[in-house]
Legacy VTK file of the C-alpha trace (Angstrom):
# vtk DataFile Version 3.0
C-alpha trace
ASCII
DATASET POLYDATA
POINTS 205 float
169.386 -9.800 198.303
173.148 -9.727 198.291
173.223 -7.858 194.578
170.893 -4.980 195.979
173.201 -4.553 198.788
176.062 -3.421 196.644
173.699 -0.736 194.380
175.384 2.604 195.354
173.325 5.243 195.680
172.443 7.791 193.155
173.791 4.794 190.599
171.194 3.118 187.925
170.349 -0.057 189.046
171.126 -2.368 185.913
169.360 -5.759 186.147
168.850 -5.725 189.779
165.577 -4.136 190.077
164.163 -6.820 187.640
166.193 -9.580 189.423
164.690 -8.386 192.859
161.361 -8.821 191.302
161.437 -11.976 189.413
162.508 -13.205 193.130
159.869 -11.342 194.894
157.561 -13.705 192.253
158.393 -16.571 192.800
158.585 -16.577 196.697
154.962 -16.178 197.075
154.859 -19.437 199.559
157.717 -17.212 201.903
156.417 -14.112 203.279
159.538 -13.275 205.095
161.418 -13.676 202.019
158.669 -12.008 199.870
158.713 -9.235 203.145
162.671 -8.855 203.007
162.732 -9.102 198.596
159.864 -6.320 198.291
162.199 -4.093 200.811
165.360 -4.280 198.792
163.327 -3.809 196.040
162.004 -0.223 196.881
165.358 0.311 198.162
166.727 -0.509 194.719
164.477 1.803 192.945
165.137 4.840 195.072
168.768 4.570 195.116
168.577 4.951 191.311
166.298 8.394 191.694
162.829 7.172 191.291
161.735 6.731 195.016
157.620 7.115 193.882
158.503 3.839 192.271
159.549 1.986 194.930
156.852 3.450 197.076
154.703 0.196 196.835
157.204 -2.023 197.079
157.828 -0.793 200.436
154.465 -0.500 201.712
153.558 -3.922 200.708
156.876 -4.842 202.818
156.174 -3.662 205.786
151.923 -5.300 205.418
154.092 -8.742 204.411
156.249 -8.404 207.337
153.453 -7.645 209.574
151.995 -10.866 208.555
155.351 -12.793 209.331
155.467 -11.124 212.841
158.847 -11.314 212.918
160.593 -8.135 214.430
164.053 -7.763 212.202
162.074 -8.342 209.364
159.580 -5.559 210.370
162.674 -3.275 211.237
164.262 -4.257 207.908
160.501 -3.137 206.102
160.303 -0.069 208.021
164.210 0.912 207.015
162.873 0.374 202.860
159.597 2.485 203.732
162.171 4.922 205.480
164.117 5.317 201.858
161.142 5.434 199.824
159.800 8.461 202.166
162.524 11.076 201.564
161.388 14.083 200.317
160.740 17.357 202.186
156.834 16.997 202.388
157.288 13.230 203.599
159.437 15.167 207.631
155.636 13.732 209.755
155.800 10.422 208.526
159.487 9.715 208.606
158.944 10.885 212.213
156.025 8.166 212.807
158.035 4.853 210.687
161.339 5.870 213.274
159.823 6.002 216.098
158.215 2.435 215.576
161.489 1.357 214.086
163.480 2.448 217.674
161.129 0.695 219.316
161.012 -2.603 217.532
165.061 -2.119 217.543
164.740 -1.826 221.419
163.853 -5.312 221.868
165.649 -7.112 219.277
169.641 -7.777 219.271
170.212 -7.800 215.474
173.144 -5.306 215.082
171.898 -4.201 211.532
168.779 -3.642 212.819
169.732 -1.840 215.950
171.840 0.352 214.024
169.445 1.441 210.784
167.381 2.614 213.753
170.099 5.009 215.556
171.038 6.267 212.305
167.114 6.621 211.341
166.309 8.452 214.582
170.172 10.158 214.048
168.630 11.856 210.713
164.959 12.839 212.157
166.424 14.406 215.016
168.945 16.702 212.976
166.151 17.515 210.690
164.024 18.680 213.407
166.720 20.484 215.546
166.821 18.307 218.128
170.035 18.671 219.670
169.650 16.401 222.860
168.176 13.984 220.171
171.221 13.606 217.949
174.103 13.352 221.205
172.057 10.472 222.156
171.869 8.623 218.716
175.847 9.414 218.243
176.890 7.551 221.570
174.590 5.175 220.653
176.456 4.214 217.494
179.398 4.626 219.434
178.456 2.232 221.548
177.021 -0.495 219.629
180.292 0.021 217.867
182.231 -0.933 220.926
179.845 -3.699 222.022
179.406 -5.596 218.896
183.149 -5.112 217.335
181.526 -4.581 214.032
183.288 -2.937 211.656
180.269 -1.296 209.515
178.865 -0.289 212.790
181.948 1.316 213.387
182.001 2.970 209.872
178.860 4.426 209.871
179.622 5.658 213.658
182.703 7.249 212.271
181.212 8.590 209.189
178.294 10.255 211.817
181.179 11.869 214.102
182.912 13.671 211.155
179.118 14.903 210.307
178.749 16.039 213.073
181.929 17.579 214.392
181.870 19.702 210.664
178.316 21.129 211.945
179.948 22.369 214.927
182.747 23.802 213.332
185.494 21.748 214.620
187.310 20.881 210.704
190.176 19.645 211.846
188.947 16.891 213.588
186.477 16.230 211.385
188.793 15.534 208.147
190.315 12.488 210.507
187.264 11.333 210.867
186.896 12.120 207.025
190.251 10.293 206.730
189.490 7.267 208.590
185.953 6.691 207.675
187.172 6.373 203.975
189.783 3.718 204.828
187.585 1.594 206.931
184.719 1.690 204.674
187.378 0.865 201.842
188.635 -1.992 203.588
185.526 -3.780 204.363
183.099 -3.313 201.272
181.278 -0.650 201.897
179.587 0.628 197.997
179.244 4.004 198.846
182.503 4.710 201.182
184.226 7.526 198.014
181.084 8.856 197.356
180.711 9.375 201.205
183.940 10.698 201.737
183.689 13.376 198.773
180.721 15.007 200.127
182.266 15.114 203.736
185.431 16.729 202.055
182.828 19.316 200.526
180.697 19.585 203.341
184.367 20.818 205.421
185.621 22.693 202.666
LINES 1 206
205 0 1 2 3 4 5 6 7 8 9 10 11 12 13 14 15 16 17 18 19 20 21 22 23 24 25 26 27 28 29 30 31 32 33 34 35 36 37 38 39 40 41 42 43 44 45 46 47 48 49 50 51 52 53 54 55 56 57 58 59 60 61 62 63 64 65 66 67 68 69 70 71 72 73 74 75 76 77 78 79 80 81 82 83 84 85 86 87 88 89 90 91 92 93 94 95 96 97 98 99 100 101 102 103 104 105 106 107 108 109 110 111 112 113 114 115 116 117 118 119 120 121 122 123 124 125 126 127 128 129 130 131 132 133 134 135 136 137 138 139 140 141 142 143 144 145 146 147 148 149 150 151 152 153 154 155 156 157 158 159 160 161 162 163 164 165 166 167 168 169 170 171 172 173 174 175 176 177 178 179 180 181 182 183 184 185 186 187 188 189 190 191 192 193 194 195 196 197 198 199 200 201 202 203 204
């Protein structure tokens, strides 16, 4: 699982999918571990530009996670399912899954679960031009970063603020936020920090 977390979006997975699959097969006696591995495998295929192959693993992850009755495991599986449902024709499915993920996150104190729920709901709010919803999720990310002191949450909160300030045309502030996010992401080793930085600077330009 740690190996999977290092994969960069859009790049080849190398041995990661094969190793995750081997671990998944070996974890037959642990539904929790198997669910997490299936979700990680789905994300690995998606990050490697093969989302169709990840769909089956994502569905398996959700099915296994539901059996565990562990909300954090189910949230992780739903995150994998969302990653594998990112095509232009999947919006209605994403809206359903993100709503379910946010309902789960509202009842757990796991920081990553709550952050992921806010990030996904922010994304679907932007897709549907829900301005109020987008502001709500941006504020929730800021609050979560403040309450937890998590550098990772702060990184995601700042990158999304940079995105939003770009959308509303405050480009000087967007540049400041993009620079701050890149510095923070580099410090804490976010795999996609450089790619996100270049993307944001390109959008600003």
